C-alpha positions in Angstrom: 2.9 13.3 -14.8 0.7 15.8 -12.9 -2.1 15.1 -15.4 -1.8 11.4 -15.0 -2.0 11.6 -11.2 -4.9 13.9 -11.6 -6.6 11.3 -13.7 -6.2 8.9 -10.8 -8.0 11.4 -8.6 -5.1 13.2 -7.0 -4.3 16.5 -8.8 -1.0 18.4 -8.4 0.8 15.2 -7.3 4.4 14.8 -8.3 5.0 11.2 -7.1 4.2 8.4 -4.7 6.6 7.6 -1.8 7.1 4.4 0.1 9.8 2.0 1.3 10.4 -1.7 1.1 12.7 -4.2 2.7 15.3 -6.2 0.7 16.5 -9.4 2.5 20.3 -9.6 2.9 22.8 -12.0 4.4 23.3 -11.3 8.1 26.4 -9.1 8.4 29.0 -10.6 10.6 28.9 -9.2 14.2 26.1 -6.7 13.2 23.1 -8.9 12.5 21.0 -7.3 15.2 21.6 -3.9 13.6 20.0 -5.1 10.4 17.2 -7.3 11.8 13.8 -5.8 11.1 10.5 -6.3 13.0 9.8 -9.5 11.1 13.0 -11.1 12.3 15.1 -11.2 9.2 18.1 -9.0 8.1 17.3 -6.5 5.5 18.2 -3.1 4.0 15.5 -0.6 3.1 14.8 0.8 -0.3 13.0 4.2 -0.2 11.6 5.3 -3.6 9.5 8.0 -5.2 7.7 6.8 -8.3 5.6 8.4 -11.0 2.3 7.2 -12.5 4.0 4.6 -14.6 5.9 3.0 -11.8 9.1 4.7 -13.0 11.6 5.4 -10.1 12.2 9.1 -9.8 14.3 9.0 -6.7 15.8 6.1 -4.7 17.6 5.9 -1.4 18.9 2.4 -0.5 21.0 0.9 2.2 19.5 1.9 5.5 19.4 -1.0 8.0 16.1 -2.9 8.4 15.7 -1.5 11.9 15.4 2.1 10.6 11.9 3.7 10.6 10.6 5.0 7.2 10.3 8.5 8.6 13.9 8.6 9.8 15.1 7.4 6.4 13.1 10.1 4.6 14.3 12.9 6.9 17.9 12.0 6.3 17.6 11.6 2.5 18.6 14.0 -0.3 14.9 13.9 -1.5 13.8 15.4 1.8 16.3 18.2 1.7 15.4 19.2 -1.9 11.7 19.1 -1.1 12.2 21.2 2.0 13.9 24.0 0.2 11.6 23.7 -2.8 14.2 22.8 -5.5 12.9 19.3 -6.4 9.9 20.4 -8.4 9.7 23.3 -10.8 7.8 26.3 -9.5 4.3 25.3 -10.6 1.3 25.7 -8.4 -2.4 24.8 -8.6 -4.7 27.5 -7.3 -7.8 26.4 -5.4 -10.2 29.1 -4.4 -7.4 31.7 -4.7 -5.1 29.6 -2.5 -1.8 28.5 -4.2 -1.2 24.8 -3.7 2.4 23.6 -4.4 3.2 20.3 -6.0 3.1 17.5 -3.3 4.0 13.9 -3.0 1.9 11.2 -1.3 2.8 8.6 1.3 1.3 6.4 4.0 0.9 7.0 7.7 4.5 5.9 8.5 5.6 9.4 7.4 5.0 12.8 8.9 2.4 15.2 7.4 4.3 18.0 5.8 3.4 20.9 3.4 4.7 18.9 0.5 3.8 15.3 1.8 0.1 14.3 1.9 -1.1 11.3 3.9 -4.4 9.5 4.4 -6.7 10.7 7.2 -6.6 8.4 10.2 -9.3 7.5 12.7 -13.0 7.4 11.7 -13.2 9.6 8.7 -16.4 11.2 7.5 -17.6 10.9 3.9 -15.3 13.6 2.6 -12.3 12.1 4.4 -13.1 8.7 3.1 -13.3 10.0 -0.5 -9.9 11.8 0.0 -8.4 8.6 1.3 -9.7 6.6 -1.7 -8.2 9.0 -4.2 -4.9 9.1 -2.3 -4.6 5.4 -2.0 -5.5 4.8 -5.6 -2.6 7.2 -6.6 -0.2 5.8 -4.0 -0.8 2.3 -5.3 1.7 3.1 -8.1 4.7 2.8 -5.7 3.5 -0.5 -4.3 3.0 -1.8 -7.9 6.5 -0.6 -8.8 8.1 -2.5 -5.9 6.2 -5.6 -6.9 7.3 -5.3 -10.5 10.9 -4.6 -9.5 11.2 -7.7 -7.3 9.3 -9.8 -9.8 11.8 -8.8 -12.6 14.9 -9.2 -10.4 14.5 -12.3 -8.3 17.8 -11.7 -6.5 15.8 -9.1 -4.5 13.4 -11.8 -3.3 15.9 -13.9 -1.3 18.9 -13.1 0.8 21.5 -11.1 -1.2 24.7 -13.1 -0.6 27.0 -10.2 -0.4 28.0 -7.4 2.0 25.5 -4.7 2.7 27.5 -2.1 0.7 27.5 -4.3 -2.5 23.8 -5.2 -1.8 23.0 -1.5 -1.7 24.6 -1.0 -5.1 22.8 -4.1 -6.6 19.4 -2.7 -5.4 20.1 0.7 -6.9 21.2 -0.8 -10.2 18.0 -3.0 -10.3 16.0 0.2 -10.0 18.0 1.7 -13.0 17.4 -1.3 -15.1 13.7 -1.4 -14.1 13.4 2.2 -15.4 15.1 1.2 -18.7 12.6 -1.6 -19.4 9.6 0.6 -18.3 10.7 3.3 -20.8 11.1 0.7 -23.6 7.7 -0.7 -22.8 9.0 -4.2 -22.6 6.6 -7.0 -21.6 5.9 -7.8 -18.0 4.2 -11.2 -17.4 1.6 -11.2 -14.6 2.8 -14.7 -13.6 6.0 -13.1 -12.3 4.1 -11.5 -9.5 3.2 -14.9 -8.1 6.8 -15.5 -7.0 7.1 -12.0 -5.5 3.9 -12.6 -3.4 5.4 -15.6 -1.7 8.5 -14.0 -0.3 9.5 -12.4 3.0 6.7 -10.5 4.8 7.2 -6.8 4.9 7.5 -5.1 8.3 5.1 -2.3 9.2 7.3 0.8 9.9 
């Protein structure tokens, strides 16, 4: 996996992190709690994926109002990365400086020793090159979300069930996605067309 992310221009990367909103039926008496910035009820799926779009870690079920950074900081993934138990002890040395394995995310997340983000503002040439490499590698998680929803159309419209059952359905879709990715089963590009016409994702 490290070699594959290195081939995408981001060495020593152990995964790409992002979150996506899954539309759900408005919970009775609690619709406001689940209404996201785009005005529909949703639960959030946070995922770490590898270079193949394989889900390495998922955290589903937070309300659509929750910020991506809050979800991360309360996840098991965060705790394991903080104490250094998620990845094996493997480091890349750059000019005699040990560089631990990191993951990559977008600017919705905080910059951490193990979480690399794009430079913001007006980057110079070096910063722009860094951002290009990071975004190319991070695109794997966006593609994984697109393929997940294209395969399982129940994730494209309101899940007609309580939020607890909806959370389990989302998690199981991720498991089944991994199975078909491992088996190398066909994915038709035309499936993406349906995914692209669904609910707009909030910026969190």
